[in-house]
C-alpha positions in Angstrom: 0.0 0.0 0.0 1.2 3.5 -0.9 0.8 6.1 1.8 -1.0 9.0 0.3 -2.0 10.8 3.5 0.2 13.7 2.5 -2.6 14.8 0.2 -5.0 16.3 2.7 -8.7 15.5 2.7 -8.3 12.4 0.5 -8.0 9.0 2.2 -5.1 6.8 1.3 -5.8 4.6 -1.7 -4.2 1.3 -2.3 -2.5 1.2 -5.7 -3.6 -1.9 -7.6 -0.9 -4.3 -8.9 -0.2 -4.3 -12.6 -2.2 -7.5 -13.0 -5.3 -5.7 -11.9 -4.9 -3.2 -14.7 -4.2 -6.0 -17.2 -7.4 -7.7 -16.1 -9.4 -4.5 -16.4 -8.0 -4.0 -20.0 -9.0 -7.5 -21.0 -12.5 -7.0 -19.5 -13.2 -3.9 -21.6 -11.2 -4.7 -24.7 -8.5 -2.1 -24.1 -5.0 -2.6 -25.6 -2.5 -0.6 -23.6 1.3 -0.7 -23.7 3.2 -0.7 -20.3 3.7 3.1 -20.3 0.0 3.7 -20.9 -0.9 1.2 -18.2 1.3 2.9 -15.7 -0.5 6.2 -16.4 -3.9 4.5 -16.0 -2.9 2.9 -12.7 -1.7 6.2 -11.1 -4.9 7.6 -9.6 -3.9 9.8 -6.7 -1.6 12.7 -6.3 -0.1 15.1 -8.9 0.8 13.4 -12.1 2.1 14.8 -15.4 2.0 12.5 -18.4 4.2 13.6 -21.3 2.7 12.1 -24.3 4.4 12.4 -27.7 2.4 12.8 -30.9 0.4 9.7 -31.8 1.0 8.0 -28.5 -2.7 7.2 -27.8 -3.2 9.8 -25.1 -7.0 10.0 -25.6 -7.3 6.2 -25.3 -5.2 6.3 -22.2 -7.3 9.1 -20.6 -10.5 7.3 -21.4 -9.1 4.1 -20.0 -7.9 5.8 -16.8 -11.4 7.2 -16.2 -12.8 3.8 -16.4 -10.1 2.4 -14.2 -10.7 5.0 -11.5 -14.4 4.1 -11.5 -14.2 0.3 -11.8 -10.9 -0.5 -10.0 -10.2 2.4 -7.6 -13.9 2.9 -6.6 -13.9 6.6 -7.4 -17.4 7.9 -8.0 -17.9 9.3 -11.6 -19.4 12.5 -10.2 -16.1 13.2 -8.3 -14.0 13.5 -11.5 -13.7 16.7 -13.6 -12.1 16.2 -17.0 -11.1 19.3 -18.8 -10.3 19.5 -22.5 -9.2 22.2 -24.9 -12.3 22.5 -27.1 -16.0 21.7 -27.0 -15.4 19.2 -29.8 -12.8 17.4 -27.8 -15.1 17.1 -24.8 -17.8 15.5 -27.0 -15.2 13.1 -28.6 -13.8 12.0 -25.3 -17.3 11.5 -23.8 -18.4 9.4 -26.8 -15.2 7.3 -26.7 -15.7 6.7 -22.9 -19.4 5.7 -23.6 -18.3 3.3 -26.3 -16.2 1.4 -23.8 -18.0 1.8 -20.5 -21.6 2.6 -21.4 -23.7 5.7 -21.9 -25.1 5.6 -18.3 -21.7 5.9 -16.8 -20.8 8.5 -19.4 -23.7 10.7 -18.3 -22.4 10.6 -14.7 -18.9 11.9 -15.7 -18.3 15.6 -16.3 -16.3 16.6 -19.4 -15.9 20.3 -19.8 -13.7 23.0 -21.3 -12.0 25.4 -18.9 -14.6 28.1 -19.9 -17.3 25.6 -19.1 -16.2 25.0 -15.5 -15.6 28.8 -15.2 -19.2 29.4 -16.1 -20.3 27.0 -13.3 -18.0 28.9 -10.8 -19.5 32.3 -11.7 -23.1 31.0 -11.6 -22.5 29.3 -8.2 -21.0 32.5 -6.8 -23.8 34.6 -8.2 -26.4 32.4 -6.4 -24.3 32.5 -3.3 -24.3 36.3 -3.0 -27.7 36.9 -4.7 -26.5 38.7 -7.8 -26.7 38.0 -11.5 -23.5 37.5 -13.3 -22.4 39.6 -16.2 -23.9 38.4 -19.5 -21.5 36.4 -21.7 -21.0 37.8 -25.2 -20.6 35.1 -27.8 -21.0 37.4 -30.8 -17.6 38.4 -32.0 -19.1 41.0 -34.4 -20.6 42.8 -31.4 -17.3 42.8 -29.6 -15.6 44.0 -32.8 -18.0 46.9 -32.9 -17.1 48.0 -29.4 -13.4 47.7 -30.2 -13.8 49.6 -33.5 -15.4 52.6 -31.6 -12.6 52.5 -29.0 -9.9 52.2 -31.7 -11.4 55.2 -33.5 -11.4 57.2 -30.2 -7.8 56.3 -29.2 -6.0 56.2 -32.6 -8.0 58.8 -34.4 -8.7 56.6 -37.4 -10.9 53.7 -38.5 -9.9 50.2 -37.7 -9.6 47.6 -40.5 -10.7 44.0 -40.0 -7.1 43.1 -39.7 -6.5 45.7 -37.0 -9.5 44.4 -35.0 -8.3 40.8 -35.3 -4.8 41.8 -34.1 -6.2 43.7 -31.1 -8.5 40.9 -30.1 -5.5 38.5 -30.2 -3.5 40.8 -28.0 -6.4 41.3 -25.5 -6.7 37.6 -25.2 -3.0 37.3 -24.7 -3.1 40.0 -21.9 -5.9 38.3 -20.0 -4.7 34.7 -20.5 -1.1 35.6 -19.6 -2.2 37.6 -16.5 0.1 40.4 -17.7 1.1 43.1 -15.3 0.9 46.8 -16.3 4.6 46.7 -16.9 4.3 43.7 -19.2 1.4 45.4 -21.1 3.7 48.4 -21.6 6.3 46.1 -23.1 3.7 44.5 -25.3 2.7 48.0 -26.6 6.3 48.6 -27.7 5.7 45.6 -30.2 2.3 46.9 -31.4 1.4 49.5 -34.0 -1.3 50.8 -31.7 -1.8 52.0 -28.1 -2.9 48.6 -26.9 -2.7 49.4 -23.2 -5.2 52.3 -23.6 -7.4 50.3 -25.9 -7.4 47.3 -23.5 -8.3 49.4 -20.5 -11.1 51.2 -22.4 -12.4 47.8 -23.7 -12.6 46.2 -20.3 -14.2 49.3 -18.8 -16.9 49.4 -21.6 -17.8 45.7 -21.0 -18.1 46.3 -17.3 -20.2 49.4 -17.9 -22.6 47.3 -20.0 -22.6 44.4 -17.6 -21.0 42.1 -20.2 -18.0 39.7 -20.3 -16.2 37.9 -23.1 -14.8 34.4 -22.9 -11.4 35.6 -21.5 -13.2 37.6 -18.8 -15.1 34.4 -17.9 -11.7 33.0 -16.8 -10.5 36.2 -15.2 -13.7 36.5 -13.0 -13.8 32.8 -12.2 -10.1 33.0 -11.0 -10.9 36.0 -8.8 -13.9 34.3 -7.3 -11.9 31.1 -6.5 -9.2 33.2 -4.9 -11.5 35.5 -3.0 -14.5 33.3 -2.0 -13.5 30.4 0.4 -17.1 29.1 0.2 -17.0 28.8 -3.5 -13.6 27.3 -3.7 -14.5 24.8 -1.0 -17.6 23.8 -2.8 -15.8 23.0 -6.1 -12.9 21.3 -4.3 -15.4 19.0 -2.5 -17.4 18.5 -5.7 -14.3 17.4 -7.8 -11.6 15.7 -5.7 -10.1 14.5 -9.0 -9.1 16.8 -11.9 -7.9 15.6 -15.3 -6.6 17.9 -18.0 -5.9 17.1 -21.6 -3.7 19.2 -24.0 -2.0 20.8 -21.0 0.7 22.4 -23.2 -2.0 24.6 -24.8 -3.3 25.8 -21.4 -2.7 29.4 -20.5 -1.3 30.9 -17.4 -4.7 31.9 -16.0 -6.1 28.4 -16.9 -3.2 26.7 -15.0 -4.0 29.0 -12.0 -7.7 28.0 -12.1 -6.8 24.3 -12.3 -4.3 24.6 -9.4 -7.0 26.3 -7.3 -9.5 23.5 -8.1 -7.0 20.8 -7.3 -6.2 22.3 -3.9 -4.4 20.6 -1.2 -5.5 17.1 -2.3 -3.7 17.8 -5.5 -5.2 14.8 -7.3 -4.3 16.5 -10.5 -3.6 14.6 -13.7 -2.2 16.6 -16.6 -1.5 15.2 -20.1 0.5 17.2 -22.5 3.8 17.7 -24.3 5.7 20.9 -24.3 7.2 19.9 -27.7 3.7 20.3 -29.2 2.9 23.8 -27.9 1.9 25.9 -30.9 -0.4 28.5 -29.3 2.0 30.9 -27.8 0.2 33.8 -29.5 -2.9 32.9 -27.4 -0.7 32.9 -24.2 -0.3 29.1 -24.0 2.1 28.4 -21.1 4.1 25.2 -21.6 6.5 26.4 -18.9 3.9 25.1 -16.4 4.8 21.5 -17.5 8.5 22.2 -17.0 7.8 23.6 -13.5 5.3 20.9 -12.6 7.5 19.2 -10.1 8.3 22.5 -8.4 4.7 23.6 -8.2 3.5 20.2 -7.1 6.0 18.6 -4.7 6.1 14.8 -4.9 4.6 14.8 -8.4 5.1 11.9 -10.7 6.2 12.6 -14.3 5.4 9.7 -16.6 6.3 9.2 -20.2 4.3 7.9 -23.2 6.9 7.7 -26.0 5.6 5.2 -28.5 4.1 6.7 -31.7 1.4 4.7 -33.4 0.6 7.2 -36.1 3.6 7.6 -38.4 6.2 5.4 -40.0 9.5 4.9 -38.3 11.5 7.2 -40.6 9.1 10.1 -40.0 9.2 9.5 -36.2 13.0 9.3 -36.2 13.4 12.5 -38.1 10.9 14.3 -35.9 12.6 13.1 -32.8 16.0 14.3 -34.0 14.5 17.7 -34.9 12.7 18.2 -31.5 15.9 17.4 -29.5 17.0 21.0 -30.5 14.3 22.3 -28.3 16.2 23.4 -25.1 13.2 24.0 -22.9 11.8 20.5 -22.6 11.7 17.3 -20.6 14.1 14.6 -21.6 12.2 12.1 -23.8 12.3 10.4 -27.1 9.7 9.4 -29.6 9.8 5.7 -30.7 7.9 4.3 -33.7 5.6 1.3 -33.5 5.1 1.1 -37.3 7.7 0.0 -39.8 10.0 2.3 -41.7 8.0 2.8 -44.8 9.2 5.0 -47.7 12.2 7.3 -47.5 11.8 10.9 -46.5 12.6 13.1 -49.4 14.1 16.6 -48.8 13.6 19.1 -51.7 15.7 22.2 -51.6 14.3 25.2 -53.5 15.7 28.7 -54.0 13.2 31.3 -53.1 9.4 31.3 -52.5 8.6 31.6 -56.1 10.3 28.3 -56.8 8.4 26.8 -53.9 5.1 27.9 -55.4 6.0 26.4 -58.8 7.0 23.1 -57.2 3.9 22.9 -55.1 1.7 23.6 -58.1 3.4 20.7 -59.9 2.8 18.4 -56.9 -0.9 19.5 -56.9 -1.3 18.8 -60.6 0.1 15.3 -60.2 -1.5 14.6 -56.8 -2.8 11.0 -56.5 -2.6 10.4 -52.7 -3.5 12.5 -49.7 -1.1 15.4 -49.6 -1.0 18.3 -47.1 0.9 21.5 -47.5 1.5 23.2 -44.2 2.4 26.9 -43.8 2.9 29.5 -41.0 0.0 31.8 -41.8 -2.8 32.1 -44.3 -1.4 35.0 -46.3 1.8 33.0 -47.2 -0.3 30.6 -49.3 -2.1 33.2 -51.4 0.3 33.2 -54.3 -0.1 29.4 -54.5 -3.9 29.6 -54.4 -3.6 32.2 -57.1 -1.5 29.9 -59.3 -3.7 26.9 -58.7 -6.8 28.9 -59.6 -5.3 30.2 -62.8 -4.2 26.7 -63.9 -7.5 25.0 -62.9 -5.8 22.7 -60.4 -8.1 21.3 -57.7 -7.2 21.9 -54.0 -8.8 22.2 -50.6 -8.0 24.9 -48.1 -8.6 24.5 -44.4 -9.9 27.5 -42.4 -8.9 30.2 -44.9 -8.9 33.7 -43.4 -9.5 37.0 -45.2 -7.6 39.4 -42.8 -4.8 39.9 -45.4 -7.1 41.8 -47.7 -8.1 44.3 -45.1 -4.6 44.8 -43.6 -3.6 48.4 -43.5 -0.6 47.9 -45.9 -2.7 46.1 -48.5 -5.4 48.8 -48.3 -2.8 51.5 -48.7 -1.4 50.0 -51.8 -4.9 49.6 -53.2 -5.8 53.2 -52.4 -2.6 54.6 -54.0 -3.2 52.6 -57.1 -6.9 53.7 -57.2 -5.8 57.3 -56.8 -3.4 56.9 -59.7 -6.4 55.7 -61.8 -8.7 58.4 -60.4 -6.5 61.5 -59.7 -9.6 63.7 -59.1 -10.9 61.6 -56.2 -10.5 63.7 -53.1 -11.6 60.9 -50.7 -8.8 58.7 -52.0 -6.3 61.6 -51.8 -7.1 62.2 -48.1 -6.4 58.5 -47.5 -3.0 58.5 -49.1 -1.4 62.0 -49.3 0.5 61.7 -46.0 1.7 58.2 -46.9 3.6 59.5 -49.9 6.2 62.2 -50.3 3.8 65.1 -50.8 4.9 66.9 -47.6 1.4 68.5 -47.3 -0.1 69.1 -43.9 -3.7 68.1 -43.0 -5.2 71.6 -43.1 -3.7 72.4 -46.5 -4.9 69.0 -47.8 -8.5 69.7 -46.8 -8.3 73.1 -48.5 -6.9 71.6 -51.7 -9.6 69.0 -51.8 -12.3 71.7 -51.5 -10.8 73.7 -54.4 -10.4 70.5 -56.5 -14.1 69.6 -56.1 -15.1 73.2 -56.8 -13.0 73.5 -60.0 -13.3 69.9 -61.2 -9.5 69.6 -61.4 -7.2 66.8 -60.4 -6.2 67.0 -56.8 -2.4 67.3 -57.1 -2.7 69.6 -60.1 -4.9 71.9 -57.9 -2.2 71.6 -55.2 0.6 72.7 -57.5 -1.3 75.6 -59.1 -3.4 77.0 -56.4 -2.4 75.4 -53.1 -0.1 78.2 -52.0 2.7 75.7 -51.4 6.3 76.3 -50.8 8.7 75.5 -53.6 10.0 72.2 -52.0 6.4 71.0 -51.4 5.4 71.9 -54.9 8.4 69.9 -56.2 7.3 66.9 -54.0 3.8 67.1 -55.5 5.1 67.3 -59.0 7.2 64.2 -58.4 4.3 62.3 -57.0 2.2 63.4 -60.0 4.9 62.0 -62.3 5.0 58.7 -60.4 1.2 58.4 -60.5 1.3 58.8 -64.3 4.0 56.1 -64.4 1.9 53.8 -62.3 -0.8 53.9 -64.9 1.7 52.5 -67.4 3.8 50.2 -65.2 3.5 46.4 -65.2 1.7 45.6 -61.9 4.6 44.3 -59.9 6.9 47.2 -61.0 4.1 49.6 -59.9 4.2 48.2 -56.4 7.9 48.6 -56.3 7.6 52.2 -57.5 5.1 52.9 -54.6 7.5 51.4 -52.1 10.8 52.7 -53.3 10.1 56.0 -55.1 7.0 57.5 -53.7 7.9 57.5 -50.0 5.8 54.6 -48.8 8.7 52.7 -47.3 9.6 55.7 -45.2 5.9 55.9 -44.1 6.1 52.3 -43.0 9.2 52.9 -41.0 7.7 56.0 -39.3 4.6 54.0 -38.5 6.5 51.0 -37.1 4.9 48.6 -39.7 6.7 45.9 -41.6 6.6 45.4 -45.4 6.0 41.6 -45.3 2.6 42.0 -47.0 4.3 43.5 -50.1 6.0 40.3 -51.0 2.6 38.6 -51.3 1.2 41.5 -53.3 4.1 41.5 -55.7 3.9 37.7 -56.2 0.3 38.0 -57.2 1.0 41.1 -59.3 3.7 39.3 -61.4 0.8 37.3 -63.0 -1.0 40.5 -64.2 -0.1 43.0 -66.9 -1.7 46.1 -65.5 -2.6 47.5 -62.1 -6.3 47.5 -62.8 -6.1 43.8 -63.6 -4.1 43.3 -60.4 -6.8 45.0 -58.3 -9.5 42.9 -60.0 -7.4 39.8 -59.2 -7.2 40.7 -55.5 -11.0 41.0 -55.4 -11.4 37.7 -57.1 -9.1 35.9 -54.7 -10.9 37.4 -51.8 -14.2 36.1 -53.2 -12.7 32.6 -53.8 -11.5 32.3 -50.3 -14.8 33.7 -48.9 -16.8 31.1 -50.8 -14.6 28.2 -49.8 -13.9 25.0 -51.8 -16.7 22.8 -53.1 -14.8 19.6 -53.4 -14.3 18.1 -49.9 -12.7 14.9 -51.4 -9.8 16.7 -53.1 -6.5 15.0 -52.1 -4.4 18.2 -52.1 -4.9 20.0 -48.8 -3.6 23.5 -47.8 -3.6 24.3 -44.1 -1.8 26.4 -41.6 0.2 24.5 -39.0 -2.2 25.6 -36.3 -5.3 24.5 -38.2 -3.7 21.1 -39.0 -3.7 20.0 -35.4 -5.8 17.0 -35.0 -5.9 16.0 -38.7 
């Protein structure tokens, strides 16, 4: 018998011999390797299971739940199992029910962290006799609030891309439990006053009696820390806490989990710091590295056998991941045979990559996935596939690229070249080019241009009352705009960047020019700038509509969206 009295409030539990686990597996038709069986048999105390990709962690988790109920006499109602997504909770519940019956499944609680936070907030509200803030699930509504705040703080309208970036940063702040000093450092990396926007956003939600999903965790954490009655209720309700995908769990989520586990510390985490890919959402894999420090006496178990991939892929992946310095010592071992050789293709430049991938897609006969860092990087490939009529599927395409401020700027400058009498376009772009005109003068020039029916810059040169150097700047921009109307599309973008002052504007604004590579890659396929603009519109429409052939073997996906494929 193992003495577990150190975990307060939980009676000592006799650890069953390995033979008991083997008999349990035979009874329910479970096939577990020795490492999986060890994890299943470890019921009490803090446990971290480091499960490499394809190691059967879900099967192990489901088996452990069954073992706790049937062999360790733990009541199903006493176990809280937390997963990363609602879909994952449903999948795990269904898999448990398939082995152990639907009746037992209904007695278990599978939830996301937000799901348990909702229960905490509701319980506390009933305890003090107050209604909780209303949870906002409509991102468009939240986007509207942020758009108003952005306009007030920054003095300009937010694009769809701006709002997406701000929402990501707000999520990062709340999930990472960032201090004011850390928020200040984050602002140094942003192209907006994120600290002020964040403060105003939180204040507006509170004013309206609302909360977003991140607030749900913030408030639940505060309640658990500040209300002993609430904390005691949930600790008594769930003496056992299991967590899946622990490497994707954020700092505040780990804090909530630790509070729920309490002094009993019957906490079972399954994850792998090598698989952490959600750092931009404030995933906190360091909690896995510090697990033994935060939970004295913890067991760290390994699941190192990969059942998914052939031996050559597993060996290559294992060699690669050993370069990760911040990790537990472990190795991935293949169960399957070697299979075909891994082929490494070396290509010079992204253009050569797109050409190669188009050829692969054209000749594709087997399931093939192309993985990339972000959605915008694949746009030139999508453009090429569409032009050549090559079938493909794309997973979770996003449209933020088309509304990014740099993309809109390039579009507006081109449109102004095509419509030099458009005062609204001029007001959007004049300070982003080397015109050296101030705002008050620009507004006056626009008024005269509309009154006289004259091109805006011609009005500026003739009647704007400009100094000689500013007049020369306007004449130069006029000449470049005339050149744009004749340039091949990609050369036109180069002209805007290199000769019309746009690169200097990007530098002043703290914005990068990464979007311009994508634009030029698409522009190289078009003769004129109007054709280029039409092509951007067409690509946006293609991605908005999605792909009609779900059976196509050639799949495009970001690395993040590919998880779970």
